[in-house]
DSSP file (Angstrom, degrees, kcal/mol; ACC not computed):
  #  RESIDUE AA STRUCTURE BP1 BP2  ACC     N-H-->O    O-->H-N    N-H-->O    O-->H-N    TCO  KAPPA ALPHA  PHI   PSI    X-CA   Y-CA   Z-CA
    1    1 A X              0   0    0      0, 0.0     2,-0.4     0, 0.0     0, 0.0   0.000 360.0 360.0 360.0 134.2    0.0    0.0    0.0
    2    2 A X        -     0   0    0      1,-0.0     2,-0.5     2,-0.0     0, 0.0  -0.691 360.0-135.9 -85.1 129.0    1.3    3.4   -0.9
    3    3 A X        -     0   0    0     -2,-0.4     2,-0.6     2,-0.0    -1,-0.0  -0.746  13.8-147.2 -88.2 126.3    1.4    5.9    1.9
    4    4 A X        -     0   0    0     -2,-0.5     2,-0.6     2,-0.0    -1,-0.0  -0.815   7.3-142.9 -95.2 125.4    0.2    9.3    0.9
    5    5 A X        -     0   0    0     -2,-0.6     2,-0.4     2,-0.0    -2,-0.0  -0.779  17.6-149.5 -88.1 121.9    1.8   12.2    2.7
    6    6 A X        -     0   0    0     -2,-0.6     2,-0.5     1,-0.0    -2,-0.0  -0.723   2.0-142.1 -95.5 140.4   -0.7   14.9    3.5
    7    7 A X        -     0   0    0     -2,-0.4     2,-0.2     2,-0.0    -2,-0.0  -0.870  23.5-120.3-100.8 129.3    0.2   18.5    3.6
    8    8 A X        -     0   0    0     -2,-0.5    -1,-0.0     1,-0.1     0, 0.0  -0.462  16.5-163.9 -70.2 135.4   -1.5   20.6    6.2
    9    9 A X        +     0   0    0     -2,-0.2     2,-0.4     2,-0.1    -1,-0.1   0.340  55.0 116.5 -98.8   4.9   -3.5   23.5    4.9
   10   10 A X  S    S-     0   0    0      1,-0.1     2,-0.3     0, 0.0    -2,-0.1  -0.619  70.7-124.0 -75.3 126.4   -3.7   25.1    8.4
   11   11 A X        -     0   0    0     -2,-0.4    -2,-0.1     1,-0.1    -1,-0.1  -0.555  26.4-114.9 -74.0 128.6   -1.9   28.4    8.3
   12   12 A X        -     0   0    0     -2,-0.3     2,-0.2   119,-0.2    -1,-0.1  -0.278  32.2-154.6 -61.1 149.7    0.9   28.7   10.9
   13   13 A X    >   -     0   0    0      4,-0.0     3,-1.7     1,-0.0    99,-0.3  -0.586  37.1 -88.4-115.5 179.6    0.4   31.3   13.6
   14   14 A X  T 3  S+     0   0    0      1,-0.3    99,-1.1    -2,-0.2    98,-0.4   0.700 129.2  50.7 -63.5 -19.7    2.8   33.2   15.8
   15   15 A X  T 3  S+     0   0    0     96,-0.1    -1,-0.3    97,-0.1     2,-0.2   0.376  81.8 115.8-100.4   2.6    2.7   30.3   18.3
   16   16 A X    <   -     0   0    0     -3,-1.7    96,-0.6     1,-0.1     2,-0.4  -0.538  65.7-128.8 -71.5 134.6    3.4   27.6   15.7
   17   17 A X  E     -A  111   0A   0    125,-0.3   125,-3.1    -2,-0.2     2,-0.3  -0.702  23.2-159.7 -88.1 137.3    6.7   25.8   16.4
   18   18 A X  E     +AB 110 141A   0     92,-3.1    92,-1.9    -2,-0.4     2,-0.3  -0.839  13.9 169.7-115.0 152.7    9.2   25.5   13.6
   19   19 A X  E     - B   0 140A   0    121,-2.6   121,-2.3    -2,-0.3     2,-0.7  -0.906  44.3 -86.0-147.7 173.8   12.1   23.2   13.1
   20   20 A X  E     - B   0 139A   0     -2,-0.3     2,-1.1   119,-0.2   119,-0.2  -0.822  38.6-150.2 -87.8 118.3   14.6   22.1   10.5
   21   21 A X    >>  -     0   0    0    117,-3.4     4,-1.0    -2,-0.7     3,-0.8  -0.765  15.3-176.9 -92.0  96.6   12.9   19.3    8.5
   22   22 A X  H 3> S+     0   0    0     -2,-1.1     4,-1.6     1,-0.3    -1,-0.2   0.737  81.3  65.3 -70.5 -20.5   15.8   17.1    7.4
   23   23 A X  H 3> S+     0   0    0      2,-0.2     4,-2.6     1,-0.2    -1,-0.3   0.883  96.4  57.6 -63.7 -37.2   13.4   14.9    5.5
   24   24 A X  H <> S+     0   0    0     -3,-0.8     4,-1.9     1,-0.2    -2,-0.2   0.910 103.5  52.5 -56.3 -44.0   12.8   18.0    3.3
   25   25 A X  H  <>S+     0   0    0     -4,-1.0     5,-2.9     1,-0.2    -1,-0.2   0.914 110.9  46.8 -60.7 -43.0   16.5   18.1    2.5
   26   26 A X  H ><5S+     0   0    0     -4,-1.6     3,-1.4     1,-0.2    -2,-0.2   0.923 113.3  47.8 -65.2 -45.0   16.4   14.4    1.4
   27   27 A X  H 3<5S+     0   0    0     -4,-2.6    -1,-0.2     1,-0.3    -2,-0.2   0.783 112.1  49.7 -69.1 -26.5   13.3   14.8   -0.7
   28   28 A X  T 3<5S-     0   0    0     -4,-1.9    -1,-0.3    -5,-0.2    -2,-0.2   0.229 113.0-117.7 -98.2  14.3   14.6   17.9   -2.5
   29   29 A X  T < 5 +     0   0    0     -3,-1.4     2,-0.4     1,-0.2    -3,-0.2   0.882  63.3 149.7  54.3  43.3   17.9   16.2   -3.2
   30   30 A X      < -     0   0    0     -5,-2.9     2,-1.0    -6,-0.2    -1,-0.2  -0.848  47.8-136.3-107.6 144.3   19.9   18.6   -1.2
   31   31 A X    >>  -     0   0    0     -2,-0.4     4,-1.4     1,-0.2     3,-0.7  -0.811  19.8-177.5-100.4  95.6   23.1   17.8    0.7
   32   32 A X  H 3> S+     0   0    0     -2,-1.0     4,-2.8     1,-0.2    -1,-0.2   0.748  78.2  66.2 -67.0 -21.5   22.6   19.4    4.1
   33   33 A X  H 3> S+     0   0    0      2,-0.2     4,-2.6     1,-0.2    -1,-0.2   0.900 100.3  49.4 -66.9 -39.0   26.1   18.4    5.1
   34   34 A X  H <> S+     0   0    0     -3,-0.7     4,-1.1     2,-0.2    -1,-0.2   0.919 112.6  48.2 -63.7 -42.1   27.6   20.7    2.5
   35   35 A X  H  < S+     0   0    0     -4,-1.4     3,-0.5     1,-0.2     4,-0.4   0.920 111.9  49.1 -63.3 -44.1   25.5   23.5    3.8
   36   36 A X  H >< S+     0   0    0     -4,-2.8     3,-2.0     1,-0.2     4,-0.4   0.894 104.3  59.5 -62.5 -40.1   26.4   22.7    7.4
   37   37 A X  H >< S+     0   0    0     -4,-2.6     3,-1.2     1,-0.3    -1,-0.2   0.817  95.9  62.5 -59.2 -30.4   30.1   22.6    6.5
   38   38 A X  T 3< S+     0   0    0     -4,-1.1    -1,-0.3    -3,-0.5    -2,-0.2   0.694  98.4  58.2 -68.5 -17.0   29.8   26.2    5.3
   39   39 A X  T <  S+     0   0    0     -3,-2.0    -1,-0.2    -4,-0.4    -2,-0.2   0.548  79.0 113.7 -89.1  -8.0   28.9   27.2    8.9
   40   40 A X  S <  S-     0   0    0     -3,-1.2    37,-0.1    -4,-0.4    33,-0.0  -0.334  73.7-112.2 -62.5 143.8   32.1   25.8   10.4
   41   41 A X     >  -     0   0    0      1,-0.1     4,-2.6     4,-0.0     5,-0.2  -0.258  35.4 -99.0 -67.3 166.0   34.4   28.4   12.0
   42   42 A X  H  > S+     0   0    0      1,-0.2     4,-2.0     2,-0.2     5,-0.2   0.881 123.2  55.3 -57.1 -40.6   37.7   29.0   10.2
   43   43 A X  H  > S+     0   0    0      1,-0.2     4,-2.2     2,-0.2    -1,-0.2   0.920 113.6  39.0 -58.6 -46.5   39.5   26.8   12.7
   44   44 A X  H  > S+     0   0    0      2,-0.2     4,-2.5     1,-0.2    -2,-0.2   0.791 109.7  59.5 -80.1 -27.7   37.3   23.8   12.1
   45   45 A X  H  < S+     0   0    0     -4,-2.6     4,-0.3     2,-0.2    -1,-0.2   0.915 113.3  40.5 -62.7 -40.3   37.0   24.4    8.3
   46   46 A X  H >< S+     0   0    0     -4,-2.0     3,-0.7    -5,-0.2     4,-0.3   0.926 117.4  47.2 -71.9 -45.3   40.8   24.0    8.2
   47   47 A X  H 3< S+     0   0    0     -4,-2.2     3,-0.2     1,-0.2    -2,-0.2   0.838 122.7  33.2 -66.9 -34.4   41.0   21.2   10.7
   48   48 A X  T >< S+     0   0    0     -4,-2.5     3,-0.7     1,-0.2    -1,-0.2   0.223  81.9 112.1-110.1  15.1   38.2   19.1    9.1
   49   49 A X  T <  S+     0   0    0     -3,-0.7    -1,-0.2    -4,-0.3    -2,-0.1   0.871  92.3  26.6 -56.5 -40.5   38.6   20.0    5.4
   50   50 A X  T 3  S+     0   0    0     -4,-0.3    -1,-0.2    -3,-0.2     2,-0.2   0.349 102.7 102.1-107.2   6.5   39.8   16.5    4.5
   51   51 A X  S <  S-     0   0    0     -3,-0.7     2,-0.7     1,-0.0    -3,-0.0  -0.606  73.4-118.9 -93.4 152.3   38.1   14.5    7.2
   52   52 A X        -     0   0    0     -2,-0.2     3,-0.4     1,-0.1    -2,-0.1  -0.797  27.2-176.9 -87.3 117.3   34.9   12.4    6.9
   53   53 A X        +     0   0    0     -2,-0.7    20,-1.0     1,-0.2    19,-0.2  -0.089  50.6 107.1-106.9  33.9   32.4   13.9    9.3
   54   54 A X        +     0   0    0     18,-0.1    -1,-0.2    17,-0.1    -2,-0.0   0.574  51.0 106.0 -88.2  -8.0   29.6   11.3    8.7
   55   55 A X        -     0   0    0     -3,-0.4    17,-3.1    16,-0.1     2,-0.3  -0.312  66.0-130.2 -69.7 154.2   30.0    9.6   12.0
   56   56 A X  E     -C   71   0B   0     15,-0.2     2,-0.3    16,-0.1    15,-0.2  -0.778  22.3-168.2-103.0 152.1   27.4   10.1   14.8
   57   57 A X  E     -C   70   0B   0     13,-2.9    13,-2.9    -2,-0.3     2,-0.4  -0.919  29.5 -99.2-133.5 159.9   28.3   11.0   18.4
   58   58 A X  E     -C   69   0B   0     -2,-0.3     2,-0.4    11,-0.2    11,-0.2  -0.661  38.4-171.1 -80.2 134.0   26.5   11.1   21.7
   59   59 A X  E     -C   68   0B   0      9,-2.9     9,-3.2    -2,-0.4     2,-0.6  -0.995  12.5-147.2-127.6 132.6   25.4   14.7   22.6
   60   60 A X  E     -C   67   0B   0     -2,-0.4     2,-0.4     7,-0.2     7,-0.2  -0.895  18.1-129.9-103.5 119.4   23.9   15.5   26.0
   61   61 A X     >  -     0   0    0      5,-2.8     4,-2.6    -2,-0.6     5,-0.2  -0.550  15.2-146.3 -65.4 120.0   21.3   18.3   26.0
   62   62 A X  T  4 S+     0   0    0     -2,-0.4    -1,-0.2     1,-0.2    -2,-0.0   0.741  93.6  44.0 -64.8 -23.1   22.5   20.7   28.7
   63   63 A X  T  4 S+     0   0    0      1,-0.1    -1,-0.2     3,-0.1    -2,-0.1   0.879 128.7  22.2 -89.0 -40.4   18.9   21.6   29.7
   64   64 A X  T  4 S-     0   0    0      2,-0.1    -2,-0.2     0, 0.0     3,-0.1   0.583  90.0-133.6-103.9 -10.8   17.2   18.2   29.8
   65   65 A X     <  +     0   0    0     -4,-2.6     2,-0.3     1,-0.3    -3,-0.1   0.627  53.4 152.2  64.0  14.9   20.2   15.9   30.2
   66   66 A X        -     0   0    0     -5,-0.2    -5,-2.8    -6,-0.1     2,-0.5  -0.595  43.2-133.9 -76.2 134.2   18.8   13.8   27.4
   67   67 A X  E     -C   60   0B   0     -2,-0.3     2,-0.4    -7,-0.2    -7,-0.2  -0.777  28.9-180.0 -90.6 128.1   21.3   11.9   25.4
   68   68 A X  E     -C   59   0B   0     -9,-3.2    -9,-2.9    -2,-0.5     2,-0.6  -0.965  30.1-124.6-127.8 144.9   20.8   12.1   21.6
   69   69 A X  E     +C   58   0B   0     -2,-0.4     2,-0.3   -11,-0.2   -11,-0.2  -0.793  41.7 177.9 -83.9 123.3   22.8   10.7   18.7
   70   70 A X  E     -C   57   0B   0    -13,-2.9   -13,-2.9    -2,-0.6     2,-0.1  -0.901  36.3 -90.7-127.5 157.7   23.8   13.5   16.5
   71   71 A X  E  >  -C   56   0B   0     -2,-0.3     4,-2.6   -15,-0.2   -15,-0.2  -0.376  35.3-126.5 -61.2 138.7   25.8   13.9   13.4
   72   72 A X  H  > S+     0   0    0    -17,-3.1     4,-2.1     1,-0.2     5,-0.2   0.879 111.3  50.3 -58.0 -39.4   29.5   14.6   14.1
   73   73 A X  H  > S+     0   0    0    -20,-1.0     4,-2.0   -18,-0.3    -1,-0.2   0.915 110.4  49.6 -64.4 -43.1   29.5   17.7   11.9
   74   74 A X  H  > S+     0   0    0      1,-0.2     4,-2.9     2,-0.2    -2,-0.2   0.899 108.6  54.4 -61.5 -40.3   26.4   19.0   13.8
   75   75 A X  H  X S+     0   0    0     -4,-2.6     4,-3.3     2,-0.2     5,-0.3   0.917 106.6  50.0 -61.7 -43.9   28.1   18.3   17.1
   76   76 A X  H  X>S+     0   0    0     -4,-2.1     4,-1.7     1,-0.2     5,-1.4   0.921 113.2  47.3 -60.6 -43.1   31.2   20.4   16.1
   77   77 A X  H  <>S+     0   0    0     -4,-2.0     5,-3.5     3,-0.2     6,-0.3   0.934 117.0  42.7 -62.7 -46.0   28.8   23.2   15.1
   78   78 A X  H  <5S+     0   0    0     -4,-2.9    -2,-0.2     1,-0.2    -1,-0.2   0.926 118.1  43.1 -67.0 -46.3   26.8   22.9   18.3
   79   79 A X  H  <5S-     0   0    0     -4,-3.3    -1,-0.2    -5,-0.2    -2,-0.2   0.706 136.0  -3.5 -80.2 -20.1   29.7   22.5   20.8
   80   80 A X  T ><5S+     0   0    0     -4,-1.7     3,-1.5    -5,-0.3     4,-0.5   0.590 124.6  48.1-132.6 -64.7   32.0   25.1   19.4
   81   81 A X  G > <S+     0   0    0     -5,-1.4     3,-1.3     1,-0.3     6,-0.2   0.853 108.7  55.0 -59.4 -39.8   31.2   27.1   16.3
   82   82 A X  G 3 <S+     0   0    0     -5,-3.5    -1,-0.3    -6,-0.3    -4,-0.1   0.681 102.1  60.3 -68.4 -16.8   27.7   28.1   17.3
   83   83 A X  G <  S+     0   0    0     -3,-1.5    -1,-0.3    -6,-0.3    -2,-0.2   0.570  82.8 101.1 -87.6  -9.4   29.1   29.5   20.6
   84   84 A X  S X  S-     0   0    0     -3,-1.3     3,-1.9    -4,-0.5     4,-0.5  -0.499  80.4-125.8 -76.5 145.3   31.2   32.1   18.8
   85   85 A X  T 3  S+     0   0    0      1,-0.3     3,-0.2    -2,-0.2    -1,-0.1   0.699 109.3  59.0 -63.8 -17.9   29.9   35.6   18.6
   86   86 A X  T 3  S+     0   0    0      1,-0.2    -1,-0.3    -5,-0.1     3,-0.2   0.467  81.2  85.4 -90.2  -2.7   30.3   35.5   14.8
   87   87 A X  S <  S+     0   0    0     -3,-1.9     2,-0.4     1,-0.3    -1,-0.2   0.930 106.6  15.7 -66.9 -45.3   28.0   32.5   14.3
   88   88 A X  S    S+     0   0    0     -4,-0.5    -1,-0.3    -3,-0.2     2,-0.2  -0.978  82.2 165.5-129.8 118.5   24.9   34.7   14.2
   89   89 A X    >   -     0   0    0     -2,-0.4     3,-1.1    -3,-0.2    -3,-0.1  -0.691  54.1 -97.0-122.4 176.7   25.3   38.4   13.7
   90   90 A X  T 3  S+     0   0    0      1,-0.2     7,-0.0    -2,-0.2    -1,-0.0   0.743 124.7  56.1 -66.0 -21.7   23.1   41.3   12.7
   91   91 A X  T 3  S+     0   0    0      2,-0.1    -1,-0.2     3,-0.0     2,-0.2   0.590  80.8 108.4 -86.0 -11.2   24.3   40.9    9.1
   92   92 A X  S <  S-     0   0    0     -3,-1.1    -4,-0.0     1,-0.1     5,-0.0  -0.473  80.5-109.5 -66.8 131.9   23.2   37.2    9.0
   93   93 A X     >  -     0   0    0     -2,-0.2     4,-2.9     1,-0.1     5,-0.2  -0.206  26.4-112.3 -59.7 156.2   20.1   36.8    6.8
   94   94 A X  H  > S+     0   0    0      2,-0.2     4,-2.6     1,-0.2     5,-0.2   0.924 116.6  47.4 -57.5 -48.1   16.9   36.0    8.6
   95   95 A X  H  > S+     0   0    0      1,-0.2     4,-2.6     2,-0.2    -1,-0.2   0.928 114.7  45.9 -62.1 -45.8   16.6   32.5    7.1
   96   96 A X  H  > S+     0   0    0      2,-0.2     4,-2.9     1,-0.2    -1,-0.2   0.897 111.7  52.7 -64.0 -38.7   20.3   31.7    7.9
   97   97 A X  H  X S+     0   0    0     -4,-2.9     4,-2.4     2,-0.2    -2,-0.2   0.921 111.3  45.4 -63.5 -44.3   19.9   33.1   11.4
   98   98 A X  H  X S+     0   0    0     -4,-2.6     4,-2.6    -5,-0.2     5,-0.3   0.941 114.7  48.8 -63.4 -46.5   16.8   31.0   12.1
   99   99 A X  H  X S+     0   0    0     -4,-2.6     4,-2.5     1,-0.2    -2,-0.2   0.932 113.4  46.5 -57.2 -47.9   18.5   27.9   10.7
  100  100 A X  H  X S+     0   0    0     -4,-2.9     4,-2.7     2,-0.2    -1,-0.2   0.879 111.8  51.0 -64.7 -39.6   21.7   28.5   12.7
  101  101 A X  H  X S+     0   0    0     -4,-2.4     4,-1.3    -5,-0.2     6,-0.2   0.939 112.6  45.4 -64.8 -46.2   19.7   29.1   15.9
  102  102 A X  H  <>S+     0   0    0     -4,-2.6     5,-3.5     1,-0.2     6,-0.4   0.893 113.8  50.5 -64.6 -38.6   17.7   25.9   15.5
  103  103 A X  H ><5S+     0   0    0     -4,-2.5     3,-1.5    -5,-0.3    -2,-0.2   0.930 109.3  51.0 -62.0 -45.3   20.9   24.0   14.7
  104  104 A X  H 3<5S+     0   0    0     -4,-2.7    -1,-0.2     1,-0.3    -2,-0.2   0.718 109.2  50.6 -69.1 -21.2   22.7   25.4   17.7
  105  105 A X  T ><5S-     0   0    0     -4,-1.3     3,-0.5    -3,-0.2    -1,-0.3   0.183 124.7 -98.0-102.5  18.9   19.8   24.4   20.1
  106  106 A X  T < 5 -     0   0    0     -3,-1.5    -3,-0.2     1,-0.2    -2,-0.1   0.701  68.6 -70.0  77.8  19.8   19.7   20.8   18.8
  107  107 A X  T 3 <S+     0   0    0     -5,-3.5     2,-0.5     1,-0.2    -1,-0.2   0.791  79.2 165.9  65.2  31.5   16.8   21.5   16.4
  108  108 A X    <   -     0   0    0     -3,-0.5    -1,-0.2    -6,-0.4   -90,-0.1  -0.690  45.7-106.2 -74.6 123.4   14.4   21.9   19.3
  109  109 A X        -     0   0    0     -2,-0.5     2,-0.3    -3,-0.1   -90,-0.2  -0.182  41.6-171.2 -57.5 141.1   11.3   23.6   17.7
  110  110 A X  E     -A   18   0A   0    -92,-1.9   -92,-3.1   -94,-0.1     2,-0.1  -0.951  19.9-122.8-132.4 150.6   10.7   27.2   18.5
  111  111 A X  E  >  -A   17   0A   0     -2,-0.3     4,-2.8   -94,-0.3     5,-0.2  -0.446  34.7-106.5 -82.4 163.0    7.9   29.7   17.8
  112  112 A X  H  > S+     0   0    0    -96,-0.6     4,-2.8   -98,-0.4     5,-0.2   0.843 123.3  55.8 -57.4 -32.4    8.4   32.9   15.8
  113  113 A X  H  > S+     0   0    0    -99,-1.1     4,-2.2     2,-0.2    -1,-0.2   0.947 110.3  43.1 -64.6 -47.4    8.1   34.7   19.1
  114  114 A X  H  > S+     0   0    0      2,-0.2     4,-2.0     1,-0.2    -2,-0.2   0.908 115.9  48.7 -65.0 -42.0   10.9   32.7   20.7
  115  115 A X  H  X S+     0   0    0     -4,-2.8     4,-2.5     1,-0.2     5,-0.2   0.932 111.2  50.5 -61.2 -46.0   13.0   33.0   17.6
  116  116 A X  H  X>S+     0   0    0     -4,-2.8     5,-1.6    -5,-0.2     4,-1.3   0.882 109.4  50.3 -60.4 -40.7   12.4   36.7   17.4
  117  117 A X  H  <5S+     0   0    0     -4,-2.2    -1,-0.2     1,-0.2    -2,-0.2   0.904 115.4  42.1 -65.6 -41.3   13.4   37.2   21.1
  118  118 A X  H  <5S+     0   0    0     -4,-2.0    -2,-0.2     1,-0.2    -1,-0.2   0.811 123.0  38.1 -76.9 -29.6   16.7   35.2   20.7
  119  119 A X  H  <5S-     0   0    0     -4,-2.5    -1,-0.2    -5,-0.2    -2,-0.2   0.513 103.0-125.0 -97.2  -6.4   17.6   36.8   17.3
  120  120 A X  T  <5 +     0   0    0     -4,-1.3     2,-0.3     1,-0.2    -3,-0.2   0.919  69.6 127.5  57.6  45.7   16.3   40.3   18.1
  121  121 A X  S   <S-     0   0    0     -5,-1.6     2,-0.4    -6,-0.2    -1,-0.2  -0.857  70.5 -85.7-126.4 162.6   14.1   40.2   15.0
  122  122 A X     >  -     0   0    0     -2,-0.3     4,-2.0     1,-0.1     5,-0.2  -0.535  28.4-148.0 -72.9 124.9   10.4   40.8   14.5
  123  123 A X  H  > S+     0   0    0     -2,-0.4     4,-2.7     1,-0.2     5,-0.2   0.864  97.4  54.3 -61.6 -38.0    8.3   37.7   15.1
  124  124 A X  H  > S+     0   0    0      2,-0.2     4,-2.7     1,-0.2    -1,-0.2   0.899 108.2  49.3 -65.2 -40.1    5.7   38.7   12.5
  125  125 A X  H  > S+     0   0    0      2,-0.2     4,-2.2     1,-0.2    -1,-0.2   0.895 111.1  50.3 -64.4 -41.0    8.4   39.0    9.8
  126  126 A X  H  X S+     0   0    0     -4,-2.0     4,-2.7     2,-0.2     5,-0.2   0.936 111.3  48.5 -61.3 -46.6    9.8   35.6   10.9
  127  127 A X  H  X S+     0   0    0     -4,-2.7     4,-2.0     1,-0.2    -2,-0.2   0.934 111.5  48.9 -59.9 -47.6    6.3   34.1   10.6
  128  128 A X  H  < S+     0   0    0     -4,-2.7     4,-0.4     1,-0.2    -1,-0.2   0.885 114.1  46.9 -60.3 -39.5    5.6   35.6    7.2
  129  129 A X  H >< S+     0   0    0     -4,-2.2     3,-0.6     1,-0.2    -1,-0.2   0.921 117.8  40.0 -68.7 -44.6    8.9   34.3    5.9
  130  130 A X  H 3< S+     0   0    0     -4,-2.7    -2,-0.2     1,-0.2    -1,-0.2   0.674 114.8  51.4 -81.5 -17.6    8.6   30.8    7.3
  131  131 A X  T 3< S+     0   0    0     -4,-2.0    -1,-0.2    -5,-0.2    -2,-0.2   0.332  84.9 107.7-104.9   8.5    4.9   30.3    6.5
  132  132 A X  S <  S-     0   0    0     -3,-0.6    -3,-0.1    -4,-0.4    -4,-0.0  -0.061  88.6 -94.4 -72.8-176.7    5.0   31.3    2.8
  133  133 A X  S    S+     0   0    0      2,-0.1     2,-0.4     0, 0.0    -1,-0.1   0.768 105.7  76.7 -73.1 -25.3    4.6   28.9    0.0
  134  134 A X  S    S-     0   0    0     -5,-0.1     2,-0.6     2,-0.0    -2,-0.2  -0.706  76.4-139.8 -89.2 136.9    8.3   28.5   -0.5
  135  135 A X        -     0   0    0     -2,-0.4     2,-0.7    -4,-0.1     3,-0.1  -0.863  15.5-150.8 -95.7 120.5   10.2   26.3    2.0
  136  136 A X    >   -     0   0    0     -2,-0.6     3,-2.7     3,-0.5    -2,-0.0  -0.836  68.2 -31.8 -95.7 117.1   13.6   27.9    3.0
  137  137 A X  T 3  S-     0   0    0     -2,-0.7    -1,-0.2     1,-0.3     3,-0.1   0.751 116.0 -58.8  49.5  34.3   16.3   25.5    3.9
  138  138 A X  T 3  S+     0   0    0      1,-0.2  -117,-3.4  -118,-0.1     2,-0.9   0.583  90.1 151.4  76.7  10.4   13.9   23.0    5.4
  139  139 A X  E <   +B   20   0A   0     -3,-2.7    -3,-0.5  -119,-0.2     2,-0.3  -0.663  23.0 149.3 -78.7 109.1   12.5   25.4    7.9
  140  140 A X  E     -B   19   0A   0   -121,-2.3  -121,-2.6    -2,-0.9    -9,-0.1  -0.905  53.3 -80.9-139.1 161.2    9.0   24.1    8.4
  141  141 A X  E     -B   18   0A   0     -2,-0.3     2,-0.8  -123,-0.2  -123,-0.3  -0.370  48.2-120.1 -59.8 144.9    6.2   23.9   11.0
  142  142 A X    >   -     0   0    0   -125,-3.1     3,-1.6   -32,-0.1  -125,-0.3  -0.805  24.5-133.4 -91.9 111.3    6.8   21.0   13.4
  143  143 A X  T 3  S+     0   0    0     -2,-0.8    -3,-0.0     1,-0.3  -125,-0.0  -0.433  87.7  10.4 -67.0 134.6    3.9   18.6   13.2
  144  144 A X  T 3         0   0    0     -2,-0.1    -1,-0.3     1,-0.1    -2,-0.0   0.554 360.0 360.0  79.0   8.4    2.7   17.5   16.7
  145  145 A X    <         0   0    0     -3,-1.6    -2,-0.1  -128,-0.2    -1,-0.1   0.461 360.0 360.0 -93.7 360.0    4.8   20.1   18.5
């Protein structure tokens, strides 16, 4: 039996939680690892230029103490690069800033209000950008969140 994936026609609100939908990357034939590598700080771009970063590592969420298996590249970004003041700046585009923030928090879904507070950006603008017909970098509403 073929499973039909249904798309919700419910319009996201300011309280809708968004996340990075890695399934979107797979369906759209996108290599999210190449995109993630572009976020490495200069130190790690140089150090890991020729290394295979496909391994997974254990990562402990500092707030919940939950252990999660994460991509090694994602771990480097979360544990070091995302903590640098240059990871998200006022010059970072809105879509990249949201992507980087979600990446740095382990892809825990956030509302436009929460995103806006952490990024010092307007929540309504974030909502309009993320809820349009175009999906930017897999940033989508989180079903069941």
